[in-house]
Backbone bond lengths (Angstrom), bond angles and torsions (degrees), N, CA, C in turn:
res aa  C-N    CA-C-N  psi(-1)  N-CA   C-N-CA  omega(-1)  CA-C   N-CA-C  phi
1 M - - - 1.455 - - 1.540 108.46 -
2 D 1.330 112.91 142.25 1.451 121.40 179.71 1.471 111.82 -67.51
3 L 1.361 118.64 134.22 1.461 120.63 -177.45 1.564 112.60 -65.67
4 T 1.288 116.87 -22.29 1.536 118.95 175.31 1.527 109.28 -66.90
5 V 1.271 119.05 -39.38 1.438 124.93 178.24 1.623 109.24 -67.33
6 V 1.333 116.08 -40.16 1.472 120.57 178.91 1.573 106.37 -65.72
7 A 1.344 115.84 -40.18 1.507 117.63 178.52 1.504 109.59 -62.57
8 Y 1.327 120.47 -40.64 1.475 122.93 179.84 1.521 109.41 -64.41
9 I 1.332 117.48 -45.33 1.478 121.16 -178.13 1.517 111.83 -61.41
10 V 1.337 115.75 -48.85 1.466 123.16 -179.32 1.504 108.23 -63.32
11 Y 1.339 119.08 -45.67 1.467 121.54 178.47 1.512 112.47 -58.54
12 L 1.391 116.07 -45.60 1.412 117.96 -178.38 1.534 111.20 -66.28
13 L 1.328 117.22 -44.25 1.497 118.97 178.62 1.481 112.14 -58.64
14 I 1.297 118.40 -47.57 1.513 120.81 -178.49 1.477 110.13 -67.81
15 S 1.310 121.11 -43.79 1.418 125.66 -175.17 1.508 110.13 -65.45
16 V 1.325 118.96 -45.02 1.414 124.70 -178.39 1.592 107.01 -66.35
17 G 1.316 114.64 -47.53 1.479 119.08 179.55 1.504 111.84 -58.77
18 L 1.359 116.50 -46.82 1.483 118.45 177.24 1.564 113.93 -62.73
19 T 1.336 113.15 -37.15 1.522 115.02 -178.57 1.471 110.56 -66.64
20 V 1.396 113.65 -44.16 1.509 116.34 177.27 1.448 113.26 -61.99
21 W 1.346 119.75 -47.07 1.465 124.11 179.15 1.542 111.76 -57.24
22 V 1.283 115.32 -48.15 1.517 120.24 -178.17 1.584 106.66 -65.58
23 A 1.282 120.95 -45.40 1.474 120.86 179.07 1.506 113.43 -60.99
24 R 1.290 116.80 -41.45 1.474 119.96 177.81 1.479 111.43 -65.92
25 T 1.318 118.43 -46.01 1.441 123.18 178.30 1.476 112.26 -59.22
26 L 1.344 116.67 -50.38 1.455 120.48 178.38 1.479 113.85 -61.30
27 S 1.327 116.07 -37.85 1.514 120.21 -177.92 1.498 108.18 -69.52
28 R 1.368 117.90 -44.85 1.487 117.26 -179.01 1.469 114.20 -66.94
29 N 1.352 117.25 -42.10 1.425 119.43 -177.31 1.535 114.80 -87.23
30 G 1.282 115.63 -21.87 1.497 119.01 179.03 1.497 113.02 -83.35
31 R 1.361 120.39 -10.00 1.499 121.09 -179.31 1.518 109.15 -63.28
32 I 1.306 118.18 -38.29 1.520 121.80 -177.00 1.546 107.94 -64.63
33 F 1.360 114.00 -43.93 1.387 119.04 -178.88 1.538 109.81 -66.08
34 L 1.280 121.01 -40.79 1.431 124.22 177.30 1.547 112.61 -61.44
35 A 1.296 114.29 -42.24 1.444 119.65 177.83 1.502 112.58 -60.84
36 D 1.322 116.28 -38.51 1.454 122.44 176.45 1.626 111.12 -65.72
37 V 1.332 110.30 -43.39 1.516 116.01 -177.94 1.476 107.07 -67.13
38 L 1.309 121.54 -33.76 1.487 123.61 -174.98 1.498 110.59 -96.52
39 H 1.355 120.37 21.48 1.409 128.20 173.96 1.532 111.95 59.54
40 G 1.383 118.76 40.19 1.428 121.48 174.95 1.514 116.33 83.58
41 N 1.279 118.41 2.24 1.524 122.29 179.27 1.509 106.57 -77.87
42 E 1.360 112.85 96.37 1.476 120.12 -173.08 1.533 112.44 -68.08
43 K 1.322 117.63 -40.87 1.501 119.28 177.67 1.522 111.31 -62.12
44 L 1.289 116.72 -44.17 1.491 119.47 178.15 1.518 109.96 -66.79
45 A 1.366 122.06 -40.68 1.365 122.03 174.09 1.503 115.56 -58.50
46 D 1.356 117.69 -40.81 1.426 121.31 174.75 1.504 112.09 -62.15
47 A 1.290 115.67 -43.62 1.492 120.52 -177.50 1.518 110.85 -64.94
48 V 1.342 119.52 -45.92 1.441 125.57 -178.89 1.581 105.36 -67.18
49 N 1.294 117.39 -42.86 1.467 117.35 178.06 1.534 113.93 -58.27
50 H 1.297 116.49 -44.15 1.464 122.73 177.51 1.573 108.37 -62.38
51 L 1.260 117.88 -46.75 1.488 118.34 -178.60 1.554 111.20 -66.63
52 L 1.328 119.71 -35.03 1.414 120.77 172.23 1.546 112.65 -61.98
53 V 1.325 116.69 -40.63 1.473 119.81 -178.35 1.530 109.16 -68.82
54 V 1.339 119.49 -39.58 1.436 122.09 178.88 1.557 109.58 -63.84
55 G 1.328 117.07 -45.20 1.395 120.86 177.62 1.543 113.62 -63.32
56 F 1.313 113.44 -38.48 1.504 121.38 178.74 1.571 109.18 -60.23
57 Y 1.414 113.39 -47.76 1.431 117.04 178.47 1.545 113.19 -61.42
58 L 1.368 115.07 -46.77 1.425 116.10 -177.06 1.541 113.70 -59.59
59 V 1.361 114.46 -47.70 1.438 118.78 -178.41 1.551 111.19 -62.02
60 N 1.337 115.28 -47.94 1.439 117.41 -174.74 1.568 112.21 -73.39
61 F 1.277 118.85 -38.52 1.523 118.46 177.51 1.560 107.37 -66.07
62 G 1.299 117.26 -41.77 1.444 119.99 175.78 1.545 112.62 -57.10
63 F 1.305 115.33 -45.48 1.462 119.85 178.09 1.558 110.95 -63.21
64 V 1.315 116.17 -46.47 1.451 119.06 177.35 1.475 113.12 -58.27
65 A 1.300 118.49 -39.88 1.466 121.87 -178.73 1.506 110.87 -70.28
66 L 1.354 115.55 -42.51 1.497 117.15 178.51 1.529 113.05 -69.55
67 Y 1.254 118.88 -27.43 1.458 125.70 179.41 1.532 114.87 -85.19
68 L 1.299 116.28 -0.54 1.444 122.74 -175.02 1.531 114.05 -68.12
69 S 1.285 116.62 -39.15 1.497 119.65 -172.66 1.534 111.91 -65.76
70 R 1.261 114.07 154.76 1.477 123.63 179.00 1.508 111.28 -133.78
71 D 1.338 115.02 134.90 1.541 117.66 -176.36 1.457 113.47 -66.57
72 S 1.388 115.68 -44.90 1.489 117.02 -178.88 1.571 110.74 -114.39
73 A 1.325 113.28 162.53 1.468 119.51 176.47 1.458 111.65 -71.40
74 V 1.313 116.16 149.70 1.509 121.63 172.36 1.543 106.24 -85.50
75 R 1.366 112.20 125.85 1.475 111.43 -174.56 1.554 109.05 -106.79
76 D 1.293 121.69 -22.20 1.443 121.16 -177.09 1.510 110.06 -146.44
77 A 1.364 115.05 176.28 1.442 120.07 -176.06 1.572 111.23 -63.44
78 R 1.243 117.19 -35.14 1.442 122.25 179.78 1.538 112.51 -60.53
79 E 1.370 113.42 -50.06 1.472 116.70 174.91 1.528 114.07 -62.45
80 L 1.350 117.00 -33.58 1.433 120.95 177.25 1.507 110.82 -59.70
81 F 1.325 116.56 -47.74 1.515 121.08 -178.92 1.564 108.49 -68.20
82 E 1.311 118.08 -40.13 1.496 117.60 -179.35 1.509 110.72 -64.39
83 A 1.390 114.96 -41.35 1.490 117.42 -178.32 1.479 109.72 -65.27
84 L 1.335 117.23 -43.53 1.491 121.72 -177.29 1.516 109.56 -67.97
85 S 1.322 119.08 -35.26 1.489 119.45 -176.40 1.569 107.55 -71.38
86 V 1.242 119.87 -40.19 1.474 123.54 177.14 1.471 109.36 -62.11
87 K 1.397 115.45 -56.35 1.485 116.71 -176.63 1.525 114.56 -62.63
88 L 1.326 117.42 -40.96 1.460 119.84 179.02 1.506 111.62 -72.16
89 G 1.290 120.53 -34.66 1.508 125.20 173.40 1.567 108.80 -56.53
90 V 1.324 115.48 -51.20 1.435 115.91 -177.89 1.547 110.40 -64.29
91 V 1.322 118.99 -42.32 1.483 121.97 179.63 1.542 107.32 -57.92
92 L 1.327 116.02 -46.93 1.470 117.46 178.95 1.511 113.52 -59.31
93 L 1.370 115.47 -43.31 1.492 117.82 -179.72 1.530 109.46 -64.87
94 V 1.303 119.88 -37.80 1.461 121.40 177.60 1.563 111.13 -65.22
95 L 1.308 116.33 -40.35 1.475 118.28 179.17 1.552 109.41 -65.33
96 G 1.344 116.09 -40.73 1.457 119.54 178.45 1.496 114.63 -67.38
97 V 1.373 117.72 -37.63 1.473 120.34 -179.51 1.565 107.73 -70.24
98 M 1.356 116.31 -39.89 1.479 118.55 179.29 1.512 109.66 -64.70
99 H 1.287 121.64 -39.34 1.444 126.08 178.38 1.513 110.81 -62.57
100 L 1.335 115.75 -45.91 1.466 120.63 -178.35 1.523 109.35 -66.96
101 G 1.326 116.59 -39.91 1.450 119.58 177.05 1.524 113.66 -61.59
102 N 1.297 117.08 -40.77 1.432 121.19 178.94 1.534 110.15 -66.20
103 V 1.305 114.36 -45.91 1.505 116.95 178.61 1.519 112.58 -62.72
104 Y 1.305 117.97 -38.15 1.417 123.32 178.26 1.601 110.69 -58.28
105 V 1.392 111.90 -52.59 1.395 116.40 -177.00 1.510 113.06 -64.96
106 L 1.326 119.06 -39.94 1.469 122.35 178.44 1.530 110.61 -69.96
107 N 1.272 118.35 -33.02 1.478 119.62 179.63 1.572 108.08 -70.86
108 R 1.348 117.66 -35.39 1.486 120.73 176.63 1.513 108.25 -61.81
109 I 1.331 117.13 -44.37 1.460 122.76 179.41 1.500 110.19 -59.80
110 R 1.349 114.92 -48.18 1.445 123.05 -178.85 1.540 111.79 -61.03
111 R 1.300 118.31 -43.90 1.459 123.46 179.59 1.570 110.06 -63.05
112 R 1.354 116.35 -42.22 1.382 120.10 179.57 1.510 112.21 -61.09
113 G 1.336 116.84 -44.85 1.380 123.11 179.80 1.552 110.30 -64.98
114 T 1.330 118.68 -36.95 1.458 123.43 178.32 1.507 110.51 -65.11
115 M 1.356 115.15 -44.24 1.423 121.21 -179.54 1.544 112.77 -64.09
116 E 1.331 115.02 -38.42 1.452 117.56 179.57 1.572 110.07 -69.41
117 R 1.339 118.33 -34.24 1.404 118.96 176.55 1.569 111.96 -69.26
118 E 1.338 116.97 -33.59 1.405 118.55 -178.08 1.534 112.59 -75.41
119 Q 1.338 119.91 -22.72 1.416 124.53 -177.11 1.504 112.08 -74.31
120 V 1.306 118.24 -22.88 1.430 122.44 -176.41 1.601 106.67 -99.45
121 P 1.306 115.15 116.75 1.490 117.21 -177.30 1.568 108.74 -68.82
122 P 1.310 116.69 143.66 1.455 118.44 -177.36 1.487 113.92 -70.15
123 V 1.327 119.05 -26.68 1.483 122.49 174.81 1.531 107.14 -130.78
124 A 1.350 114.60 138.63 1.429 118.49 177.70 1.488 110.17 -63.71
125 P 1.368 118.90 146.95 1.455 120.12 176.97 1.568 110.74 -60.23
126 Q 1.310 116.42 137.06 1.459 123.64 -175.52 1.474 112.46 -92.88
127 G 1.240 124.23 -6.84 1.467 127.87 -174.40 1.482 111.13 101.58
128 W 1.311 111.06 172.96 1.476 119.26 -175.80 1.474 110.38 -89.30
129 T 1.351 120.40 138.29 1.509 121.28 171.51 1.491 108.91 -123.77
130 A 1.225 115.68 154.76 1.465 123.74 -179.41 1.453 111.44 -64.43
131 P 1.386 121.12 148.00 1.422 119.26 174.82 1.502 113.93 -66.61
132 P 1.240 120.77 150.93 1.478 123.49 -179.71 1.522 108.33 -65.34
133 K 1.398 114.43 148.29 1.397 121.15 -178.02 1.629 108.26 -82.19
134 N 1.279 116.01 -38.58 1.440 119.13 174.40 1.497 113.37 -144.47
135 G 1.296 117.05 168.98 1.472 120.69 -175.29 1.499 109.71 115.82
136 P 1.366 117.28 -177.07 1.447 120.45 -175.92 1.498 113.85 -67.87
137 W 1.316 118.53 -23.14 1.481 119.91 -175.57 1.516 110.55 -99.72
138 A 1.339 118.88 3.98 1.497 121.08 -178.06 1.480 108.41 -72.89
139 P 1.309 115.91 147.33 1.538 117.62 176.86 1.526 108.81 -69.67
140 P 1.319 116.49 153.52 1.518 120.05 -179.77 1.485 109.92 -59.30
141 A 1.342 110.93 147.81 1.534 118.61 178.20 1.545 109.17 -70.21
142 P 1.295 120.35 144.73 1.450 123.29 179.56 1.477 109.09 -59.17
143 A 1.323 117.99 142.28 1.457 123.47 178.45 1.518 110.60 -68.31
144 G 1.287 117.86 149.63 1.499 124.78 176.39 1.510 110.62 -64.38
145 P 1.310 116.64 177.67 1.478 121.27 -178.99 1.531 111.39 -60.19
146 Q 1.245 118.55 137.58 1.401 122.97 175.31 1.480 112.59 -89.26
147 V 1.351 123.09 132.98 1.482 123.56 179.13 1.515 108.61 -109.85
């Protein structure tokens, strides 16, 4: 069997395996984050999580397929490892950048929701009241004459 074909097969197996593993890990652990971003709406969090996973698969499998071709034939084991390291390294970088981009966008949405909740006071102001004359919350009595 030609070593170029071996490189393609190994590249596809590892890339697809890594993509599936990363997608499952992000889906499982990101669900809690999505529920917080979406203010506890579990059904919406599950739906958004599923849509993100589908989009993640489409983009990454498309990239893996487009990046499959090689200009020159692989002649020996050294070239096989070099080709695989470059291709898998780029796939891993793309997976990481996509993950960081998703986290950044979701964190911005989460911060915006948190800021909106903080701007609305939980109880309307009740008006000003005079300070107590005595008791633990009364202001300290003025000091006597200084000599």
